[in-house]
C-alpha positions, 0 to 999 in steps of 0.5 A: 637295197633301199628305196629308189627314187627318180628325179622330176626329169626322169618321172617326166620322161617315164610318164611321157609328160612335161617337167612342168606337169610333174611339178604341178599335176603329179601331187594332185593325181596322187604321186607323192613328192619327196623333198630333199634339202631346203629352200631353192636348192631342194630336190624333189623326187618320187619313189620309183615304186610309187610311180610304177604303181600309179601307172598300173592304176591308170591303165584299164584292166583287161 
């Protein structure tokens, strides 16, 4: 099975953040966006594994 991706809306729901936050802040905090297509119709997606790893890094280790 190949790499699985989430779209911006799915990432926003998963992180309990706004879609605007995902577009603006996610790249700044280390979540790498992948662009599929060109121009205004490009789809921005994130690797599910990257998002899950980022979440694990944010939670304090017990």
